[in-house]
N, C-alpha and C positions, 0 to 999 in steps of 0.2 A: 640915673637909672637907665639902663640900656634896653634894647629890645628883648621882650620875653621876661623881664624882671618886673617885680611889683612889690610895693610896700604893703599891700593888702594882706590881712591875716585870714581872709576868707579862703577856704579850700573847697575844691569841687568834690562832690560826693562821687561823681563819675568822672575821673580824670580825662577820659576820651571825649567828654563834652566840650573841652576847651576849644577844639577846632570848630565845632558847630557854633559856639558862642562868638568866636572871632569872625566867622562868616556872617553871622547875624549883625555884628557890629558894623561891618563894612556895608552890608545891605542897607541898614538904617541910615548910616552916614551918607550914602549915595542918594537915598530918598530925600534926605534933608538938604542935600547940596553942600555937604561939609567934606572937605578933603582931609583924610587921615594921613599923617606923616608916614612916609615910606620907611624911615628908620625906626619907627615905633616910639619915638620920644614925643610925648604930649605936652611938654613944658611950654611950648610956644603957642599952643592952642588956647583960644578963649574959653574961660570957664563956662560961659553960656553954651558954647558949642558942645563941649564934653558932657555937660549936664543934660542937654537936649538928647544926645545920643543915648546916654544911660537911661533917661526917662522913657524914651520910646522903646528901648530894649525891654525894660521892665513891663511896660504895657503889653508888648507883644508876648512875652513869656507868660503873663497872667492870662491873656486871651487863649494861648495854646493850652494852658493847664485847665482852664474852664471848659474848653472844647473836649479835652481828654476826659475830664470828669463827667461830662454830659454824655459821654459815649460817642463823641464825634458827630453828633446829630447836626451841628451848625457849620460843618466844614463846607 
């Protein structure tokens, strides 16, 4: 699989969100001290690292959704 290709059957409801999700992925990886491959191939990364990135992204997205539903009172 090359850069930009994915086996995932998930599709974004808002295709323009892809760029924001990529940015979030890089931010989380940087916070965790994990280097994301420049060529976009994750096959050489440890499963633990990719899982940590995905888990933190999910937590952050849930937090953003909770804040949005609460009317942004906790921002």
